[in-house]
All heavy atoms as an XYZ file, in Angstrom:
962
protein
N       0.852     -1.179      0.000
C       0.000      0.000      0.000
C       0.893      1.236      0.000
O       1.797      1.357      0.806
C      -0.906     -0.024      1.228
C      -1.829      1.135      1.339
S      -2.916      0.843      2.742
C      -4.238      1.886      2.280
N       0.604      2.145     -0.885
C       1.419      3.350     -0.952
C       1.146      4.238      0.258
O       0.101      4.156      0.892
C       1.129      4.110     -2.244
O      -0.138      4.712     -2.174
N       2.111      5.096      0.538
C       1.980      6.003      1.682
C       0.794      6.944      1.501
O       0.085      7.248      2.445
C       3.281      6.794      1.858
C       3.299      7.669      3.086
C       3.223      6.863      4.369
O       3.638      5.716      4.425
N       2.684      7.458      5.411
N       0.563      7.396      0.252
C      -0.534      8.308     -0.034
C      -1.883      7.658      0.240
O      -2.745      8.242      0.901
C      -0.467      8.792     -1.484
C      -1.555      9.757     -1.918
C      -1.484     11.030     -1.068
C      -1.407     10.106     -3.382
N      -2.078      6.430     -0.221
C      -3.362      5.764      0.019
C      -3.532      5.377      1.484
O      -4.649      5.382      2.002
C      -3.540      4.551     -0.894
O      -2.539      3.597     -0.640
N      -2.438      5.078      2.186
C      -2.529      4.777      3.617
C      -2.950      6.014      4.404
O      -3.805      5.943      5.288
C      -1.192      4.246      4.134
N      -2.359      7.158      4.079
C      -2.739      8.407      4.745
C      -4.166      8.788      4.399
O      -4.915      9.245      5.261
C      -1.786      9.536      4.367
C      -0.450      9.420      5.071
O      -0.358      8.814      6.131
N       0.574      9.980      4.462
N      -4.543      8.627      3.137
C      -5.914      8.933      2.716
C      -6.911      8.066      3.461
O      -7.929      8.559      3.945
C      -6.071      8.716      1.211
O      -5.260      9.593      0.489
N      -6.630      6.782      3.535
C      -7.534      5.858      4.220
C      -7.660      6.232      5.696
O      -8.761      6.231      6.251
C      -7.043      4.419      4.072
N      -6.562      6.581      6.313
C      -6.584      6.945      7.727
C      -7.448      8.186      7.961
O      -8.288      8.212      8.849
C      -5.150      7.175      8.218
C      -5.024      7.364      9.696
C      -3.582      7.444     10.200
N      -2.518      7.557      9.215
C      -1.784      6.536      8.759
N      -2.000      5.324      9.186
N      -0.821      6.726      7.876
N      -7.250      9.216      7.135
C      -8.024     10.443      7.308
C      -9.488     10.259      6.938
O     -10.368     10.857      7.560
C      -7.401     11.592      6.519
C      -6.177     12.096      7.204
C      -4.892     11.924      6.802
C      -6.120     12.797      8.448
N      -4.025     12.486      7.719
C      -4.763     13.033      8.741
C      -7.081     13.255      9.338
C      -4.351     13.707      9.881
C      -6.657     13.928     10.474
C      -5.312     14.147     10.726
N      -9.757      9.443      5.941
C     -11.153      9.173      5.578
C     -11.867      8.395      6.680
O     -13.047      8.623      6.945
C     -11.225      8.430      4.246
C     -10.901      9.288      3.029
C     -10.637      8.423      1.811
C     -12.018     10.284      2.762
N     -11.140      7.500      7.348
C     -11.742      6.777      8.464
C     -12.025      7.729      9.628
O     -13.082      7.643     10.258
C     -10.851      5.619      8.920
C     -11.549      4.736      9.917
O     -12.699      4.356      9.734
N     -10.868      4.401     10.993
N     -11.105      8.644      9.901
C     -11.332      9.640     10.956
C     -12.555     10.493     10.626
O     -13.387     10.775     11.495
C     -10.073     10.520     11.163
C     -10.379     11.738     12.008
C      -8.952      9.706     11.770
N     -12.695     10.879      9.369
C     -13.844     11.675      8.949
C     -15.144     10.878      9.072
O     -16.169     11.412      9.510
C     -13.644     12.154      7.507
C     -14.651     13.145      6.962
C     -14.715     14.404      7.823
C     -14.294     13.495      5.523
N     -15.100      9.606      8.746
C     -16.282      8.750      8.888
C     -16.665      8.603     10.354
O     -17.841      8.734     10.709
C     -16.027      7.357      8.269
O     -15.623      7.507      6.912
C     -17.275      6.501      8.311
N     -15.704      8.338     11.208
C     -15.957      8.213     12.647
C     -16.533      9.510     13.206
O     -17.537      9.504     13.936
C     -14.664      7.822     13.402
C     -14.833      7.982     14.902
C     -14.243      6.403     13.058
N     -15.915     10.620     12.847
C     -16.356     11.925     13.356
C     -17.782     12.239     12.922
O     -18.601     12.678     13.739
C     -15.397     13.028     12.880
O     -14.077     12.690     13.284
C     -15.786     14.376     13.448
N     -18.085     12.008     11.662
C     -19.433     12.319     11.185
C     -20.468     11.374     11.781
O     -21.595     11.797     12.074
C     -19.486     12.308      9.657
O     -19.083     11.066      9.132
N     -20.116     10.119     12.010
C     -21.056      9.183     12.637
C     -21.343      9.586     14.082
O     -22.507      9.639     14.501
C     -20.516      7.756     12.582
C     -21.377      6.677     13.253
C     -22.762      6.611     12.607
C     -20.686      5.328     13.185
N     -20.314      9.914     14.834
C     -20.507     10.330     16.228
C     -21.286     11.647     16.292
O     -22.169     11.816     17.133
C     -19.155     10.417     16.960
C     -18.579      9.003     17.136
C     -19.299     11.110     18.305
C     -17.162      8.954     17.647
N     -20.993     12.559     15.383
C     -21.738     13.828     15.335
C     -23.204     13.585     14.987
O     -24.093     14.242     15.546
C     -21.101     14.770     14.326
N     -23.473     12.649     14.096
C     -24.853     12.331     13.734
C     -25.599     11.696     14.906
O     -26.771     12.008     15.147
C     -24.884     11.414     12.509
C     -26.226     11.191     11.838
C     -26.858     12.509     11.403
C     -26.062     10.271     10.634
N     -24.930     10.856     15.657
C     -25.535     10.265     16.857
C     -25.867     11.373     17.862
O     -26.979     11.427     18.402
C     -24.591      9.210     17.479
C     -24.497      7.979     16.578
C     -25.066      8.815     18.885
C     -23.399      7.000     16.961
N     -24.920     12.264     18.100
C     -25.150     13.367     19.046
C     -26.268     14.282     18.562
O     -27.118     14.716     19.357
C     -23.855     14.160     19.240
N     -26.299     14.559     17.277
C     -27.347     15.412     16.715
C     -28.722     14.786     16.913
O     -29.655     15.466     17.356
C     -27.103     15.662     15.227
C     -28.241     16.384     14.505
C     -28.276     17.851     14.915
C     -28.118     16.232     13.012
N     -28.853     13.516     16.587
C     -30.155     12.848     16.721
C     -30.633     12.840     18.171
O     -31.817     13.079     18.437
C     -30.087     11.435     16.165
S     -29.934     11.364     14.367
N     -29.735     12.581     19.092
C     -30.105     12.590     20.513
C     -30.530     13.982     20.964
O     -31.588     14.154     21.575
C     -28.940     12.108     21.368
C     -28.659     10.612     21.367
C     -27.374     10.318     22.120
C     -29.820      9.849     21.971
N     -29.704     14.978     20.674
C     -30.005     16.340     21.112
C     -31.269     16.875     20.449
O     -32.096     17.525     21.105
C     -28.826     17.256     20.802
N     -31.444     16.582     19.182
C     -32.597     17.067     18.423
C     -33.900     16.566     19.014
O     -34.825     17.334     19.269
C     -32.439     16.614     16.979
C     -33.468     17.052     15.997
C     -34.598     17.785     16.221
C     -33.447     16.781     14.602
N     -35.274     17.979     15.052
C     -34.588     17.372     14.035
C     -32.579     16.083     13.771
C     -34.879     17.297     12.686
C     -32.871     16.014     12.435
C     -34.002     16.617     11.891
N     -33.977     15.269     19.265
C     -35.243     14.671     19.695
C     -35.464     14.707     21.203
O     -36.569     14.460     21.664
C     -35.352     13.233     19.183
C     -35.316     13.115     17.674
C     -36.394     13.903     16.953
O     -37.419     14.272     17.574
O     -36.224     14.159     15.747
N     -34.426     15.006     21.971
C     -34.605     15.092     23.421
C     -34.706     16.524     23.930
O     -35.498     16.799     24.832
C     -33.457     14.376     24.141
C     -33.458     12.852     24.041
C     -32.232     12.285     24.728
C     -34.721     12.262     24.631
N     -33.891     17.442     23.373
C     -33.833     18.783     23.943
C     -34.083     19.922     22.964
O     -34.811     20.846     23.274
C     -32.464     19.024     24.600
C     -32.164     18.018     25.634
C     -32.759     17.886     26.854
C     -31.203     16.971     25.539
N     -32.222     16.820     27.523
C     -31.262     16.234     26.738
C     -30.299     16.575     24.560
C     -30.449     15.149     26.983
C     -29.491     15.490     24.816
C     -29.569     14.791     26.013
N     -33.436     19.891     21.822
C     -33.420     21.060     20.947
C     -34.759     21.355     20.273
O     -35.247     22.476     20.343
C     -32.312     20.916     19.896
C     -30.899     20.832     20.445
C     -29.905     20.601     19.319
C     -30.552     22.096     21.212
N     -35.321     20.373     19.601
C     -36.578     20.593     18.874
C     -37.369     19.285     18.773
O     -37.640     18.789     17.680
C     -36.295     21.148     17.481
N     -37.760     18.702     19.918
C     -38.500     17.435     19.862
C     -39.895     17.635     19.277
O     -40.437     18.739     19.292
C     -38.571     16.996     21.319
C     -38.438     18.241     22.106
C     -37.569     19.161     21.288
N     -40.478     16.563     18.764
C     -41.832     16.624     18.215
C     -42.854     16.975     19.295
O     -43.842     17.627     19.028
C     -42.212     15.282     17.567
C     -41.435     14.974     16.315
C     -41.815     15.869     15.159
O     -42.977     16.208     14.990
N     -40.833     16.266     14.378
N     -42.613     16.515     20.512
C     -43.476     16.828     21.663
C     -42.620     17.372     22.790
O     -41.459     17.026     22.917
C     -44.199     15.568     22.154
C     -45.141     15.009     21.154
C     -45.744     13.741     21.661
N     -46.563     13.188     20.599
C     -47.636     12.494     20.804
N     -48.011     12.230     22.029
N     -48.331     12.039     19.806
N     -43.223     18.199     23.626
C     -42.486     18.761     24.763
C     -41.974     17.641     25.666
O     -42.688     16.684     25.946
C     -43.388     19.697     25.553
N     -40.740     17.747     26.106
C     -40.162     16.741     26.984
C     -39.477     15.604     26.244
O     -38.972     14.681     26.858
N     -39.448     15.638     24.924
C     -38.809     14.578     24.147
C     -39.825     13.762     23.377
O     -41.017     13.821     23.646
N     -39.338     13.028     22.397
C     -40.241     12.215     21.592
C     -39.634     10.837     21.355
O     -38.444     10.619     21.551
C     -40.537     12.903     20.257
O     -39.436     12.800     19.387
N     -40.473      9.935     20.897
C     -40.016      8.582     20.598
C     -39.108      8.545     19.378
O     -38.449      7.537     19.134
C     -41.223      7.661     20.383
C     -41.879      7.277     21.653
C     -42.993      7.842     22.215
C     -41.452      6.262     22.556
N     -43.279      7.244     23.397
C     -42.355      6.251     23.640
C     -40.398      5.357     22.564
C     -42.230      5.375     24.705
C     -40.278      4.484     23.622
C     -41.190      4.510     24.677
N     -39.047      9.631     18.628
C     -38.149      9.669     17.480
C     -36.684      9.576     17.888
O     -35.814      9.371     17.049
C     -38.380     10.937     16.664
C     -39.543     10.891     15.690
C     -39.731     12.242     15.024
C     -39.337      9.814     14.659
N     -36.402      9.728     19.176
C     -35.031      9.555     19.657
C     -34.539      8.132     19.385
O     -33.330      7.894     19.279
C     -34.915      9.927     21.152
C     -35.518      8.864     22.037
C     -33.477     10.208     21.535
N     -35.455      7.208     19.209
C     -35.076      5.823     18.926
C     -34.387      5.675     17.575
O     -33.751      4.650     17.313
C     -36.302      4.906     19.004
C     -36.932      4.777     20.392
C     -38.171      3.899     20.324
C     -35.926      4.222     21.391
N     -34.501      6.690     16.727
C     -33.796      6.629     15.443
C     -32.279      6.628     15.634
O     -31.531      6.302     14.719
C     -34.218      7.792     14.546
C     -33.675      9.141     14.955
C     -34.152     10.235     14.034
C     -33.597     11.577     14.483
N     -34.154     12.655     13.684
N     -31.826      6.950     16.833
C     -30.402      6.939     17.145
C     -29.860      5.514     17.297
O     -28.697      5.256     16.988
C     -30.139      7.724     18.444
O     -30.730      9.011     18.320
C     -28.675      7.880     18.721
N     -30.693      4.610     17.753
C     -30.232      3.240     18.026
C     -29.592      2.545     16.823
O     -28.536      1.922     16.978
C     -31.377      2.403     18.593
C     -31.856      2.806     19.988
C     -33.037      1.945     20.414
C     -30.725      2.711     20.993
N     -30.181      2.621     15.617
C     -29.509      1.961     14.485
C     -28.127      2.533     14.171
O     -27.282      1.833     13.613
C     -30.473      2.195     13.313
C     -31.797      2.418     13.939
C     -31.509      3.095     15.247
N     -27.887      3.781     14.540
C     -26.572      4.370     14.299
C     -25.493      3.767     15.194
O     -24.304      3.880     14.898
C     -26.617      5.883     14.514
C     -27.402      6.687     13.486
C     -27.538      8.134     13.943
C     -26.750      6.611     12.123
N     -25.913      3.141     16.289
C     -24.941      2.513     17.187
C     -24.434      1.179     16.647
O     -23.351      0.731     17.029
C     -25.567      2.318     18.568
C     -25.986      3.606     19.285
C     -26.700      3.274     20.591
C     -24.808      4.520     19.521
N     -25.211      0.540     15.766
C     -24.809     -0.760     15.222
C     -23.460     -0.727     14.492
O     -22.614     -1.585     14.730
C     -25.900     -1.311     14.295
C     -27.229     -1.666     14.959
C     -28.257     -2.047     13.907
C     -27.036     -2.788     15.958
N     -23.231      0.247     13.600
C     -21.950      0.245     12.882
C     -20.813      0.935     13.619
O     -19.685      0.944     13.139
C     -22.279      1.003     11.593
C     -23.333      1.961     12.001
C     -24.168      1.207     13.025
N     -21.073      1.491     14.786
C     -20.079      2.326     15.463
C     -18.760      1.598     15.719
O     -17.687      2.108     15.383
C     -20.649      2.876     16.774
C     -19.748      3.828     17.555
C     -19.396      5.046     16.705
C     -20.407      4.248     18.848
N     -18.799      0.400     16.275
C     -17.545     -0.286     16.604
C     -16.799     -0.750     15.363
O     -15.568     -0.712     15.325
C     -17.805     -1.444     17.570
C     -18.220     -0.965     18.924
C     -19.509     -1.156     19.377
C     -17.336     -0.288     19.745
C     -19.916     -0.693     20.613
C     -17.726      0.185     20.987
C     -19.021     -0.025     21.417
N     -17.522     -1.152     14.326
C     -16.861     -1.521     13.074
C     -16.201     -0.331     12.407
O     -15.090     -0.433     11.864
N     -16.860      0.820     12.462
C     -16.280      2.036     11.890
C     -15.065      2.476     12.716
O     -14.037      2.857     12.168
C     -17.344      3.159     11.820
C     -18.462      2.795     10.853
C     -16.720      4.492     11.461
C     -18.065      2.674      9.411
N     -15.181      2.401     14.042
C     -14.051      2.764     14.901
C     -12.829      1.883     14.626
O     -11.692      2.340     14.726
C     -14.444      2.662     16.375
C     -15.354      3.764     16.909
C     -15.852      3.411     18.307
C     -14.643      5.103     16.918
N     -13.060      0.637     14.300
C     -11.955     -0.300     14.030
C     -11.489     -0.259     12.573
O     -10.554     -0.963     12.206
C     -12.387     -1.714     14.396
C     -12.510     -1.913     15.890
C     -12.831     -3.363     16.224
N     -12.857     -3.564     17.640
C     -13.947     -3.529     18.393
N     -15.119     -3.293     17.829
N     -13.884     -3.729     19.687
N     -12.168      0.527     11.741
C     -11.768      0.639     10.339
C     -12.106     -0.577      9.504
O     -11.420     -0.862      8.521
N     -13.151     -1.290      9.861
C     -13.533     -2.498      9.126
C     -14.105     -2.150      7.751
O     -15.025     -1.340      7.631
C     -14.573     -3.288      9.911
C     -14.085     -3.727     11.261
C     -13.819     -5.227     11.267
N     -13.035     -5.631     12.409
C     -13.537     -6.025     13.563
N     -14.835     -6.030     13.748
N     -12.724     -6.408     14.530
N     -13.576     -2.768      6.734
C     -13.990     -2.512      5.364
C     -15.469     -2.849      5.149
O     -16.211     -2.074      4.539
C     -13.109     -3.310      4.403
C     -13.376     -3.147      2.919
C     -13.117     -1.716      2.491
C     -12.510     -4.106      2.117
N     -15.887     -3.986      5.651
C     -17.276     -4.427      5.470
C     -18.262     -3.418      6.061
O     -19.279     -3.093      5.439
C     -17.472     -5.808      6.109
C     -18.865     -6.344      5.966
C     -19.307     -6.852      4.752
C     -19.749     -6.331      7.037
C     -20.589     -7.341      4.605
C     -21.036     -6.809      6.895
C     -21.450     -7.319      5.681
O     -22.721     -7.789      5.547
N     -17.965     -2.899      7.227
C     -18.851     -1.921      7.873
C     -18.911     -0.640      7.063
O     -19.986     -0.048      6.903
C     -18.378     -1.621      9.305
O     -18.174     -2.848     10.001
C     -19.400     -0.783     10.053
N     -17.787     -0.206      6.534
C     -17.773      0.991      5.695
C     -18.597      0.771      4.434
O     -19.207      1.713      3.930
C     -16.340      1.387      5.332
C     -15.639      2.121      6.416
N     -15.114      1.483      7.516
C     -15.382      3.432      6.585
C     -14.555      2.380      8.300
N     -14.702      3.577      7.760
N     -18.608     -0.441      3.933
C     -19.411     -0.730      2.733
C     -20.899     -0.648      3.028
O     -21.644     -0.005      2.309
C     -19.075     -2.111      2.195
C     -17.776     -2.170      1.472
C     -17.543     -3.557      0.940
N     -16.308     -3.616      0.185
C     -15.707     -4.731     -0.151
N     -16.220     -5.890      0.196
N     -14.590     -4.694     -0.837
N     -21.359     -1.320      4.085
C     -22.807     -1.363      4.289
C     -23.369     -0.098      4.908
O     -24.557      0.186      4.772
C     -23.268     -2.615      5.018
C     -22.928     -2.780      6.457
C     -21.911     -3.513      6.966
C     -23.631     -2.249      7.592
N     -21.922     -3.450      8.339
C     -22.977     -2.687      8.750
C     -24.756     -1.436      7.739
C     -23.390     -2.349     10.029
C     -25.172     -1.096      9.012
C     -24.495     -1.551     10.135
N     -22.537      0.708      5.566
C     -23.073      1.949      6.120
C     -23.455      2.927      5.005
O     -24.320      3.778      5.190
C     -22.115      2.601      7.133
C     -22.907      3.568      8.026
C     -20.974      3.306      6.445
C     -22.150      4.079      9.207
N     -22.844      2.780      3.829
C     -23.217      3.654      2.714
C     -24.658      3.407      2.271
O     -25.317      4.328      1.798
C     -22.275      3.470      1.512
O     -22.334      2.130      1.062
C     -20.851      3.849      1.872
N     -25.136      2.201      2.414
C     -26.547      1.900      2.103
C     -27.455      2.334      3.250
O     -28.548      2.832      3.040
C     -26.724      0.409      1.844
C     -25.893     -0.165      0.704
C     -26.040     -1.675      0.672
C     -26.310      0.452     -0.611
N     -26.991      2.159      4.431
C     -27.733      2.407      5.658
C     -27.973      3.898      5.903
O     -29.048      4.309      6.334
C     -26.894      1.779      6.777
C     -27.352      1.984      8.155
C     -28.386      1.221      8.661
C     -26.736      2.913      8.979
C     -28.794      1.394      9.962
C     -27.142      3.088     10.274
C     -28.179      2.322     10.768
N     -26.998      4.724      5.571
C     -27.065      6.150      5.895
C     -28.039      6.899      4.999
O     -28.464      8.014      5.327
C     -25.648      6.781      5.857
C     -25.594      8.059      6.680
C     -25.193      7.021      4.448
C     -25.856      7.873      8.135
N     -28.419      6.303      3.905
C     -29.376      6.942      2.993
C     -30.689      7.247      3.703
O     -31.322      8.267      3.427
C     -29.582      6.065      1.739
C     -28.287      6.020      0.937
C     -30.730      6.579      0.886
C     -28.270      5.006     -0.176
N     -31.100      6.410      4.639
C     -32.348      6.646      5.380
C     -32.274      7.955      6.185
O     -33.260      8.693      6.264
C     -32.636      5.477      6.313
N     -31.120      8.263      6.736
C     -30.954      9.499      7.507
C     -30.907     10.718      6.582
O     -31.411     11.786      6.925
C     -29.711      9.413      8.396
C     -29.931      8.410      9.489
C     -29.660      7.061      9.299
C     -30.479      8.796     10.695
C     -29.911      6.129     10.284
C     -30.732      7.868     11.702
C     -30.450      6.539     11.477
O     -30.714      5.618     12.455
N     -30.334     10.544      5.403
C     -30.353     11.610      4.416
C     -31.795     11.927      4.007
O     -32.199     13.089      3.971
C     -29.525     11.211      3.189
C     -29.657     12.169      2.045
C     -28.964     13.373      2.058
C     -30.465     11.872      0.963
C     -29.089     14.264      0.997
C     -30.590     12.757     -0.095
C     -29.904     13.956     -0.072
N     -32.567     10.884      3.729
C     -33.960     11.071      3.318
C     -34.772     11.717      4.432
O     -35.575     12.629      4.188
C     -34.581      9.723      2.867
C     -36.078      9.841      2.670
C     -33.904      9.225      1.601
N     -34.574     11.273      5.666
C     -35.295     11.890      6.782
C     -34.947     13.375      6.891
O     -35.821     14.217      7.117
C     -34.964     11.193      8.105
C     -35.854     11.710      9.224
C     -35.161     11.944     10.547
O     -33.934     11.812     10.629
O     -35.882     12.278     11.498
N     -33.677     13.703      6.720
C     -33.268     15.098      6.767
C     -33.913     15.932      5.674
O     -34.375     17.048      5.918
N     -33.995     15.382      4.479
C     -34.624     16.099      3.369
C     -36.110     16.328      3.648
O     -36.628     17.438      3.469
C     -34.426     15.335      2.033
C     -35.302     15.915      0.932
C     -32.958     15.350      1.626
N     -36.794     15.283      4.108
C     -38.229     15.407      4.387
C     -38.477     16.422      5.497
O     -39.354     17.287      5.389
C     -38.838     14.030      4.753
C     -40.238     14.168      5.314
C     -38.829     13.122      3.536
N     -37.707     16.363      6.551
C     -37.931     17.281      7.676
C     -37.450     18.695      7.369
O     -38.019     19.660      7.878
C     -37.295     16.728      8.935
C     -38.071     15.472      9.382
C     -37.716     14.971     10.706
N     -38.119     15.873     11.772
C     -37.868     15.620     13.048
N     -37.228     14.513     13.388
N     -38.242     16.463     13.977
N     -36.446     18.857      6.533
C     -36.043     20.207      6.115
C     -37.144     20.841      5.280
O     -37.376     22.048      5.347
C     -34.736     20.153      5.321
N     -37.841     20.022      4.507
C     -38.932     20.505      3.667
C     -40.196     20.777      4.467
O     -40.888     21.768      4.242
C     -39.208     19.482      2.576
C     -40.297     19.892      1.643
C     -41.615     19.552      1.731
C     -40.178     20.721      0.502
N     -42.322     20.111      0.715
C     -41.451     20.856     -0.075
C     -39.110     21.381     -0.106
C     -41.692     21.607     -1.209
C     -39.355     22.113     -1.245
C     -40.623     22.222     -1.769
N     -40.499     19.924      5.429
C     -41.800     20.009      6.107
C     -41.774     20.741      7.444
O     -42.776     21.343      7.827
C     -42.365     18.604      6.320
O     -41.518     17.864      7.185
N     -40.664     20.702      8.164
C     -40.587     21.361      9.470
C     -40.233     22.835      9.308
O     -39.815     23.280      8.244
C     -39.535     20.687     10.360
C     -39.946     19.293     10.809
O     -41.053     18.845     10.458
O     -39.136     18.652     11.503
N     -40.396     23.554     10.383
C     -40.067     24.981     10.407
C     -39.119     25.269     11.568
O     -39.014     24.490     12.502
C     -41.333     25.835     10.573
C     -42.333     25.694      9.455
C     -41.824     26.403      8.200
N     -42.700     26.146      7.074
C     -42.350     25.417      6.021
N     -41.173     24.861      5.953
N     -43.192     25.237      5.024
N     -38.458     26.402     11.517
C     -37.632     26.850     12.629
C     -36.389     26.016     12.848
O     -35.734     25.572     11.902
N     -36.084     25.782     14.114
C     -34.875     25.064     14.502
C     -34.863     23.633     13.963
O     -33.819     23.128     13.556
C     -34.721     25.057     16.029
C     -33.489     24.354     16.583
C     -32.206     24.984     16.042
C     -33.500     24.369     18.093
N     -36.012     22.996     13.940
C     -36.080     21.622     13.445
C     -35.644     21.536     11.979
O     -34.936     20.600     11.589
C     -37.494     21.064     13.608
O     -37.535     19.710     13.245
N     -36.033     22.494     11.167
C     -35.621     22.509      9.761
C     -34.114     22.747      9.641
O     -33.454     22.147      8.794
C     -36.387     23.578      9.000
N     -33.560     23.585     10.504
C     -32.115     23.829     10.488
C     -31.339     22.591     10.919
O     -30.299     22.263     10.347
C     -31.777     25.014     11.380
C     -32.323     26.326     10.863
C     -32.175     27.455     11.864
O     -31.789     27.234     13.006
N     -32.482     28.664     11.422
N     -31.854     21.892     11.914
C     -31.210     20.648     12.356
C     -31.277     19.584     11.263
O     -30.356     18.781     11.109
C     -31.857     20.150     13.647
C     -31.638     21.035     14.873
C     -32.504     20.566     16.035
C     -30.180     21.093     15.260
N     -32.363     19.600     10.506
C     -32.487     18.660      9.391
C     -31.419     18.934      8.336
O     -30.869     17.994      7.743
C     -33.886     18.750      8.787
N     -31.099     20.200      8.104
C     -30.030     20.536      7.165
C     -28.676     20.035      7.661
O     -27.845     19.568      6.873
C     -29.995     22.048      6.919
C     -31.204     22.629      6.181
C     -31.109     24.147      6.135
C     -31.334     22.042      4.790
N     -28.462     20.112      8.963
C     -27.226     19.574      9.541
C     -27.191     18.053      9.368
O     -26.148     17.480      9.044
C     -27.089     19.978     11.025
C     -25.880     19.318     11.661
C     -27.016     21.487     11.176
N     -28.339     17.407      9.567
C     -28.419     15.952      9.371
C     -28.095     15.583      7.928
O     -27.382     14.601      7.670
C     -29.807     15.437      9.755
C     -29.945     13.935      9.611
C     -31.312     13.426     10.011
O     -32.323     14.117      9.760
O     -31.373     12.310     10.562
N     -28.597     16.357      6.992
C     -28.289     16.116      5.576
C     -26.790     16.225      5.344
O     -26.184     15.354      4.702
C     -29.064     17.107      4.672
C     -30.554     16.814      4.704
C     -28.538     17.061      3.245
C     -31.411     17.900      4.072
N     -26.181     17.289      5.847
C     -24.745     17.498      5.654
C     -23.928     16.365      6.270
O     -23.012     15.835      5.632
C     -24.330     18.842      6.247
N     -24.258     15.982      7.498
C     -23.508     14.906      8.165
C     -23.660     13.576      7.438
O     -22.702     12.815      7.312
C     -23.941     14.773      9.623
C     -23.482     15.882     10.562
C     -24.129     15.725     11.932
C     -21.965     15.897     10.679
N     -24.869     13.284      6.965
C     -25.066     12.015      6.263
C     -24.320     12.007      4.932
O     -23.779     10.968      4.527
C     -26.551     11.716      6.073
O     -27.178     12.691      5.276
N     -24.253     13.141      4.247
C     -23.483     13.213      3.003
C     -21.983     13.077      3.260
O     -21.279     12.406      2.504
C     -23.781     14.518      2.273
C     -25.149     14.621      1.614
C     -25.363     16.010      1.041
C     -25.316     13.562      0.539
N     -21.494     13.705      4.322
C     -20.078     13.583      4.680
C     -19.749     12.137      5.023
O     -18.741     11.585      4.573
C     -19.724     14.525      5.842
C     -19.798     15.980      5.388
C     -18.345     14.208      6.424
C     -19.756     16.982      6.516
N     -20.611     11.509      5.823
C     -20.389     10.111      6.193
C     -20.401      9.220      4.956
O     -19.533      8.360      4.790
C     -21.464      9.662      7.191
C     -21.150      8.404      7.974
C     -21.881      8.436      9.302
C     -21.498      7.159      7.233
N     -21.353      9.426      4.076
C     -21.466      8.633      2.850
C     -20.199      8.766      2.007
O     -19.595      7.766      1.610
C     -22.701      9.098      2.060
C     -22.941      8.343      0.795
C     -23.569      7.114      0.813
C     -22.557      8.868     -0.428
C     -23.808      6.412     -0.359
C     -22.784      8.184     -1.608
C     -23.410      6.949     -1.575
N     -19.782     10.003      1.749
C     -18.613     10.239      0.897
C     -17.325      9.720      1.527
O     -16.488      9.119      0.841
C     -18.494     11.728      0.591
N     -17.163      9.917      2.824
C     -15.931      9.462      3.467
C     -15.870      7.940      3.559
O     -14.793      7.355      3.423
C     -15.767     10.097      4.848
O     -16.817      9.743      5.710
N     -17.003      7.291      3.778
C     -17.011      5.820      3.814
C     -16.683      5.242      2.444
O     -15.910      4.282      2.331
C     -18.364      5.312      4.307
N     -17.249      5.825      1.397
C     -16.919      5.363      0.039
C     -15.445      5.623     -0.266
O     -14.751      4.772     -0.827
C     -17.837      6.038     -1.002
C     -19.227      5.439     -0.918
C     -17.276      5.880     -2.413
C     -20.232      6.049     -1.860
N     -14.969      6.794      0.105
C     -13.561      7.107     -0.117
C     -12.636      6.158      0.619
O     -11.592      5.754      0.093
N     -13.011      5.776      1.837
C     -12.205      4.832      2.617
C     -12.130      3.476      1.917
O     -11.053      2.894      1.795
C     -12.809      4.689      4.008
C     -12.056      3.741      4.916
C     -10.880      4.136      5.529
C     -12.533      2.463      5.159
C     -10.188      3.274      6.364
C     -11.849      1.598      5.989
C     -10.677      1.997      6.593
O      -9.998      1.142      7.413
N     -13.265      3.006      1.445
C     -13.299      1.719      0.741
C     -12.424      1.784     -0.511
O     -11.639      0.866     -0.781
C     -14.755      1.319      0.388
C     -14.778      0.137     -0.559
C     -15.538      1.021      1.648
N     -12.533      2.873     -1.264
C     -11.737      3.021     -2.481
C     -10.241      3.108     -2.157
O      -9.414      2.547     -2.879
C     -12.177      4.247     -3.252
C     -13.558      4.085     -3.820
C     -13.978      5.308     -4.568
N     -14.288      4.873     -5.908
C     -14.375      5.659     -6.950
N     -14.134      6.951     -6.815
N     -14.689      5.180     -8.132
N      -9.897      3.818     -1.097
C      -8.487      3.943     -0.722
C      -7.909      2.593     -0.305
O      -6.768      2.267     -0.662
C      -8.322      4.964      0.407
N      -8.700      1.803      0.419
C      -8.221      0.479      0.807
C      -8.091     -0.443     -0.392
O      -7.137     -1.211     -0.498
C      -9.153     -0.145      1.836
C      -9.079      0.413      3.260
C      -9.970     -0.386      4.187
C      -7.662      0.426      3.777
N      -9.044     -0.358     -1.302
C      -8.982     -1.201     -2.501
C      -7.806     -0.789     -3.392
O      -7.167     -1.640     -3.987
C     -10.285     -1.141     -3.274
C     -11.369     -1.943     -2.643
C     -12.556     -2.027     -3.565
C     -13.368     -3.226     -3.177
N     -14.154     -3.730     -4.261
N      -7.538      0.504     -3.476
C      -6.403      0.980     -4.277
C      -5.095      0.473     -3.713
O      -4.163      0.179     -4.463
C      -6.403      2.506     -4.362
N      -5.027      0.382     -2.412
C      -3.814     -0.113     -1.763
C      -3.856     -1.599     -1.515
O      -2.940     -2.161     -0.941
N      -4.934     -2.243     -1.913
C      -5.178     -3.681     -1.719
C      -4.917     -4.131     -0.278
O      -4.339     -5.167     -0.020
C      -4.360     -4.528     -2.692
O      -2.981     -4.451     -2.410
N      -5.372     -3.304      0.668
C      -5.280     -3.627      2.076
C      -6.646     -4.103      2.553
O      -7.648     -3.497      2.256
C      -4.859     -2.396      2.877
C      -4.806     -2.549      4.395
C      -3.658     -3.467      4.763
C      -4.626     -1.217      5.050
N      -6.685     -5.205      3.266
C      -7.945     -5.749      3.773
C      -8.008     -5.545      5.273
O      -7.054     -5.785      5.984
C      -8.042     -7.237      3.485
C      -7.951     -7.571      2.033
C      -9.305     -7.599      1.419
C      -9.136     -8.041     -0.026
N     -10.200     -7.763     -0.848
N      -9.165     -5.055      5.727
C      -9.393     -4.925      7.170
C     -10.644     -5.647      7.524
O     -11.567     -5.726      6.824
C      -9.503     -3.467      7.576
C      -8.169     -2.862      7.813
C      -8.286     -1.712      8.760
C      -6.916     -1.240      9.100
N      -6.847     -0.330     10.149
């Protein structure tokens, strides 16, 4: 594996980890405190639970986890688009942040997979 692809893979994994953790924090804060559907929090906070499934695989840099999270994260992108369109105020702004984080996670996970394949390194 070349030094360039090793460095790229490392930074792309850091970006994937960071965006996943930020998305988890956003979902929790959004539905519990910042702009819940109902006062005192809503059951939509449960949307955070599926984000915990890939967390350890992403933290360990597992190739397989980076592959399937690209399919999985599309649901969060779609939710962000729908809520940015339909909600108002802070909730719509948080939806835009969700869109941005899901796009960053998607792009960095794909980039990580490509960097590993270019260097023919298996994790």
